[in-house]
TIMIBA-359922 format. One record per residue (C-alpha): residue in one letter; x, y, z. Coordinates in steps of 0.001 Angstrom, whole numbers, plus 500000, padded with zeros to 6 digits. Layout:
BEGIN
AXYZ
...
//
This chain:
BEGIN
X500003500012500001
X502828502398500790
X504493501674497484
X501212502185495643
X500658505501497458
X504135506758496603
X503663505745492989
X500418507666492801
X502124510835494104
X505049510696491726
X502974509925488663
X501784513511488893
X505310514884489106
X507581512912486807
X507499510661483795
X506928507032484751
X510095506157482769
X512101507377485755
X510922504351487676
X512040501897485002
X508937499954485987
X508767496392484689
X505268495844486140
X503413498689484467
X503307501088481555
X502630504803481512
X499302504434479744
X498185501481481917
X498632502843485429
X495480502355487462
X494934502279491181
X491932500079491533
X492219497084493826
X491663494578491043
X494554496004489016
X496844495968492032
X495927492403492887
X496422491323489298
X499701493060488424
X501482493865491656
X502761491115493871
X504796491616497042
X508045491814495074
X506529494458492824
X505399496525495789
X508870496367497298
X510441497380493944
X508130500369493644
X508860501381497200
X512608501231496551
X512296503250493354
X510148505805495137
X512644506199497975
X515385506607495426
X513394509298493700
X512892511110496994
X516641510911497530
X517215512512494103
X514763515265494939
X516471515896498259
X519806515992496473
X518481518573494018
X517260520680496920
X520590520474498764
X522481521328495562
X520277524367494932
X520551525804498472
X524165527194498133
X523321528703494764
X520134530216496181
X522029531603499192
X524609533241496933
X521903534669494638
X520130536315497593
X523403537660499012
X524448539045495665
X521107540761495018
X520720542173498493
X524308543513498653
X524413544988495152
X526272548326495053
X523739550073492791
X520125549138493600
X519574546001495689
X515791546313495783
X515541546737491983
X517844543829491316
X515925541663493752
X512657542561492004
X514182541826488619
X515400538461489895
X511984537607491326
X510184538501488086
X512591536461486045
X512260533440488309
X508471533602488192
X508533533861484392
X510682530765483870
X508722528967486567
X505522529508484560
X507088529243481097
X510354527250481365
X511314527741477705
X511652531492478237
X515130530999479693
X516365530368476174
X514971533718475105
X516226535736478076
X519690534267478698
X521079534771475154
X519413538191474981
X520942539296478273
X524437537801477626
X525786540842475679
X524058543610477647
X523576542601481276
X526950543785482494
X527252546525485118
X530813545732486257
X532225549237485413
X529509550726487638
X529639548245490496
X533309547234490547
X532284543533490642
X533633541553487704
X534478538120489118
X530734537555489712
X528207539887488040
X524545540332487237
X524575537812484416
X525905535171486811
X522883535933489022
X520601535306485977
X522313531970485356
X522119530970489013
X518357531577489020
X517989529524485806
X519883526594487371
X517845526803490600
X514586526719488684
X515493523499486906
X517026521918489993
X513975522520492156
X511361521893489482
X512703519397486946
X510666518990483764
X509490515768482245
X512307514248480167
X511763513761476431
X514180511534474578
X515732513000471495
X515923510728468484
X519435511959467670
X522305509879468847
X524138511795471530
X527633513024470658
X528617514246474099
X531855512393474928
X534265515049473659
X532000517806474885
X532040516244478372
X535825515946478213
X536069519608477121
X534084520810480127
X535755518375482500
X539248519397481461
X538407523040482116
X537595521915485661
X540906520069485922
X542766523178484698
X540937525321487306
X541848522933490149
X545434522840488894
X545557526642489051
X544006526893492518
X546134524307494316
X547828524904496654
X545446527660497848
X546990530990498642
X545714533406501261
X542990535776500157
X543198539515500694
X541047542577500150
X541748542841496430
X541903539162495568
X538776539530493391
X539830542857491898
X542941541574490162
X543934539136487428
X547397538595488964
X546235535803491310
X545577532109491095
X541919532916491863
X541549534291488392
X540696530663487572
X537365531157489429
X536479534011487104
X537122531914483985
X535566528671485177
X532089530317485238
X531539529795481542
X532294526041481490
X530420525564484766
X527216527213483471
X527474525251480217
X527970521990482034
X525030522557484373
X522742523520481459
X523893520425479555
X523073518149482502
X519631519704483110
X518379519892479550
X520185517171477615
X517086514899477466
X514469517575477067
X513742519099473699
X511210521459475302
X513838523120477455
X516336523554474624
X514589524305471403
X516793525361468493
X514322527904467152
X513980529536470594
X517780529708470877
X517918531464467522
X515276533901468579
X517133534651471822
X520403535242470010
X518647537462467468
X517147539535470296
X520550539853471969
X522194540862468681
X519474543480468143
X520024544976471555
X523794544999471014
X523372546828467698
X521167549418469417
X523689549910472231
X526605550279469796
X524733552732467586
X523962554868470621
X527618554639471705
X528793555847468290
X526178558561468158
X527161559927471589
X530927559749471306
X531808560283467626
X528660560578465562
X527625557874463092
X529479559240460107
X532697560473461659
X535169557725460646
X538398559562461350
X538524559477465184
X540589556925467035
X537558555422468776
X536507551764468747
X533201550498470115
X533095548285473183
X529327548014473717
X528481546787477212
X531259544194477367
X533131545003480583
X535884542587479660
X537087545136477153
X538605547186480002
X541821545241479465
X541485545096475695
X540595541886473876
X538172541070471053
X535122540111473038
X532557542248471259
X534127541090467973
X533777537471469028
X530187537931470008
X529334539683466699
X530752536948464502
X529124534241466597
X525709535883466445
X525770537361462947
X524848534267460873
X522100533343463378
X520822536949463256
X520659537080459453
X519205533624459114
X516457534263461663
X515461537548460015
X515365536037456534
X513390533036457772
X510447535116458928
X507246535411457003
X507678538645455079
X505672541733454354
X506958544882452691
X507569546549456066
X509266543521457498
X511509543241454447
X512625546861454924
X513308546189458600
X515368543096457699
X517656545033455429
X517998547939457818
X518909545441460608
X521468543689458427
X523032546974457351
X523204548125460958
X524956544883461994
X527489545279459156
X528081548892460219
X528735547828463795
X531258545245462634
X532996547880460485
X533367550354463361
X535114547750465580
X538061548714463307
X539345545195463748
X540963543827460648
X540594540249461857
X536890540788462539
X536289541877458926
X537630538611457576
X535979536565460357
X532587538109459411
X533070536827455885
X533922533329457096
X530969533175459487
X528341533914456803
X529751531588454148
X527712528600455374
X524592530744455354
X525269531801451772
X525855528156450818
X522542527089452365
X520745530008450663
X522327529037447344
X521378525399447673
X517863525981448983
X516076529139447874
X513428528765450527
X515913530113453079
X515954533505451323
X512753533344449320
X511932532197445766
X510575535350444216
X512548537648441966
X511815540662444184
X513726539087447059
X516671538351444805
X516647541890443504
X516590543145447086
X519615541032447940
X521502542489444969
X520549545972446156
X521662545092449657
X524979543961448268
X525490547276446521
X524673549215449682
X527116547064451666
X529791547823449090
X529010551554449496
X529345551311453264
X532641549472452878
X534058552127450640
X532851554826453042
X534451553166456078
X537733552411454335
X537960555993453238
X538207557067456901
X541624558016458218
X541641555656461213
X541023552443459315
X543602553432456732
X546115553832459519
X545077550403460847
X545712548824457465
X549128550516457166
X550073549168460601
X549436545515459690
X553120544515459162
X554231546145462426
X551318544649464354
X552086541168463019
X555712541495464080
X554526542483467569
X552224539454467631
X555019537096466694
X557279538539469385
X554489538242471935
X553757534621471057
X557444533715471430
X557464535373474820
X554342533375475845
X555970530145474765
X559031530950476842
X556918531421479993
X555715527822480093
X557556525374482253
X559207522561480275
X558453519519482450
X556154516767481211
X553305517561483604
X553015521200482473
X553338520215478839
X550379517829479221
X548142519836481583
X549270523402481099
X550025526147483605
X546484526314484917
X543312528153483968
X543664531958483954
X547335531925484969
X548842533735482023
X548477537295483462
X550184536183486696
X553124534577484848
X553467537603482573
X553550539930485573
X556372538121487317
X558373537341484151
X558139540582482169
X560569543441482250
X559858546097484898
X559032548752482307
X556288546499480769
X554927545153484033
X551453546530484690
X550740548616487730
X548761547056490572
X545752548412492408
X545137547274495956
X542927548072498966
X544445548552502426
X542173548159505443
X543075549829508712
X541061550038511934
X539750553537511234
X540404554024507559
X540438552337504163
X542866553396501432
X543701552426497886
X547267551707496743
X548474552529493234
X551794551050492180
X553762552370489232
X554447550510486015
X552678550128482679
X549632552338483167
X546596550844484954
X543866553415485595
X541531553413488556
X538207554750487180
X534750555634488345
X531863556505486053
X529374559126487166
X526220560539485653
X526331563009482710
X526628566671483616
X525427569635481593
X527801571928483524
X531404570766482838
X533170572666485665
X534352570467488555
X536449570773491706
X538545567758492738
X540140567092496105
X542414564061496642
X543939563067499952
X547133561129499211
X550681560364500253
X553674558717498593
X555037555611500271
X558137555516498083
X560061558096496047
X559076558678492411
X555279558585492747
X553672560671490031
X549894561143490056
X547998561869486835
X544288562700486726
X541971562080483773
X538487563428483348
X536982561843480259
X533933561298478162
X534314557546478314
X532557554328477535
X533660551069479161
X537132551310477650
X537710553979475025
X537597557732475639
X536269560294473177
X537495563471474881
X539763563761477907
X541155566468480170
X544537565446481681
X546174566992484754
X549703565975485812
X550001566559489532
X553678565768489420
X555925564023491912
X554559563630495454
X557112563936498244
X557262560746500366
X556161561154503948
X553775559935506615
X551498562995506385
X548498563113504086
X548638565736501394
X545485567466500086
X545535567964496310
X542961570459495000
X542386570745491273
X539858572670489183
X538735570805486060
X536801572161483094
X535896569715480317
X535085571425477059
X534532570440473440
X533025572013470321
X529912570270469019
X527925573436468370
X524241573752469090
X523844570092470086
X526360570484472935
X523789570808475706
X521665567917474502
X524685565618474103
X526117566544477519
X522895565252479131
X523634561720477921
X527385561261477565
X528825559294480545
X531836560803482275
X534654559064484077
X537330560124486583
X540615558222486286
X543689558073488508
X547037556556487651
X550505556450489166
X553028556749486327
X556145556625488472
X558195553477487904
X558908551382491015
X556771553616493196
X553779553264495464
X551062555870496083
X548383555671498764
X545036557512498430
X542645557976501341
X539778559821499671
X538652561266496316
X536054564010496232
X534659565451492964
X531995568118493043
X530158569876490263
X529473573611490118
X526456573118492430
X528551571473495079
X527089567952494576
X529384565065495390
X529713562868492277
X531978560124493510
X530456557105495308
X532464555187497880
X534946558103497825
X536689556953501022
X536893553306499926
X534952552139502967
X533253549547500757
X536451548323499132
X536349548575495366
X532605549079494977
X531907551497492085
X535607551562491100
X536883549823488041
X540209549670486190
X541425549864482617
X544857549155481120
X546844550215478112
X549208547256477703
X546716544666476419
X549387542026475823
X549850541718479533
X546389540172479904
X545927538049476767
X547844535332474976
X546285536661471770
X545975533282470086
X543280530735470872
X545410527674470211
X548456528958472124
X546015529882474929
X544862526271475185
X548410525002474971
X549625527392477709
X546755527110480201
X545261523645479503
X548261521896477988
X548610519551475031
X545658517449476241
X543356520479476468
X544420521628472975
X543809518194471431
X540383517961473064
X539435521375471660
X540623520451468147
X538758517147468319
X535613518983469464
X535861521354466531
X536148518382464177
X533094516725465742
X531082519921465431
X531964520081461737
X530958516444461137
X527693516828463093
X526827520039461260
X527504518454457861
X525446515431458849
X522520517674459820
X522790519575456562
X522659516390454521
X519517515329456391
X517841518643455526
X518521520663458717
X519927524136458174
X520326525442461699
X523409523439462679
X525448524540459681
X524467528150460433
X525672527715464016
X528907526198462791
X529431529277460658
X529543531324463851
X532073528882465292
X534231529293462172
X534175533080462660
X535128532704466310
X538079530384465484
X539277532843462882
X539245535645465442
X541096533296467734
X544075533342465371
X545010536751466750
X542970537033469958
X541948535096473018
X538121535128473022
X537769532482475783
X539323534860478315
X535789536163478739
X533382533565480256
X530328534766478367
X531932533975474973
X532722530439476163
X529142530123477424
X527721531077474038
X530141528680472327
X528944525978474693
X525329526645473825
X526235526241470154
X527936522896470962
X524881521658472851
X522622522683470008
X524726521048467273
X525688517865469080
X522535516985470947
X519288518536469778
X517643518066466433
X516141520894464348
X513277520813461919
X514258520298458222
X514607523697456566
X513170522359453307
X509729522024454999
X509765525532456555
//
């Protein structure tokens, strides 16, 4: 009776296949006494009781696994530096949405991936708002698992599992033996704990894979495409606004490159480039695949043109070629099957017209002075890359263990710091806690800027007061007041304070700052929207500067700097750097060889081969989506020839979603669309 009662309860919660019941079938479960007497003997009752207890144990395990994640999510939301109540409300709304409609996570997560990033405003970049979103997603599927649905495709997950697993091995290798934490452990890349920042991407991918691998309803390819398209649309809008605010849409001569809302760009890198080439083929395919009206057709071509414009103004020569590679599979599919782009002659004429407009945009962009300079600099930049790669290869230890397993996940910046020449070694920012005060330490070296963004100001006259002292001779403080996005500045005012005399007494530095530019009658309107940033840097080599407080007031006397006495550590403070080679290997394959070893590199190459074979197999069976996704992977790999895209966990997460989609889940044949 107990077994029958437990079976009745769980039939309402899970698929009967979980019981692996040999005495009943899903369509034949009845609870009348005659059925029980006929089909269930004492051994059957005992078996059902055992299976039910095991299922309760699994449910308890899911609950215990979700509790730490839930506790962290609550702590993160309630201690958020900007608006804890608003973030908590956002989290609650999202959780309720995916609780009611589980498939919405595949809309929201890819859409939020390129834009939900407040690290430059909060100072938190090891764990950020997108990690909170992912934590809530995992909690939902841990606490309320959905009914499993078997996919008819044979699973190709061995190499994918090894890929995720080996990232975990590399992270453990980097973390052991554990070193003592300090106040700026999670505000620096020069620590073994940088592995925790990078392991987020593989961890989220692995958890998603475990929770949705048997359920087509939770991971629908069409929904994934729609989510990526929404994210790409939001990214285009953000980048257009960025260009409009800082340079204007048609000014192609300024040395300004877009960064969007990718906080990882604060130390350089090609993260927005990687995202664009991953998302571009999916974006175009999804738009072309919609049922079309005249208005929708116009919107399609405007959107495609806008995406091409955004790629152009990255001013990345590698990205230009990668964009071509990523859309080649899409063009092949369109050529082989006209239903992807439409059969009628009007559509074909529109595509020809679109090609002519793209050619015009290309000529316009390449006529700009900045891109011409970038093209001229290609030989010198290639020579610098070769020298950098040789230096990276020399940093790796030569014993068998490190050849096989690498130096550990995220350990390149630390090895560069201790092995590079003193003039190339980046400066370090640290927080010093004392009983009655908190101060920030700025060491000299290759410039690393301590920044804080504050709201736009119509009045551009400011008074700055800094309380500082030099702990060693040679400290030289420089102040920057800039119109600045996450990384690049459009207009800056620079003040060299000069050498600060060492001593135990605090010195008060008062500076008047007036930021001015000449944009004519639109000046006042623009000033109401352009973000401003205050930056501090110690340019003195082999020196150490200590700052107790930073006060910046506008002409009305309003304090603009948050956490100005550093009582909350690095909250609201962020850093940027000029020497980008100090933070990136700048080659995807050397990156795997250095941090994950020969084994990690071979697993990655094998995974790429399996993705290609799976995508080709899907194409032959009449499924277009996988070959489109693989086009994005091709673009990413091409960018990886001269950059390290996996240094940013979100790029690895999106790559992992592509792998799950190609290797596991089927798509509908495009010929029947």
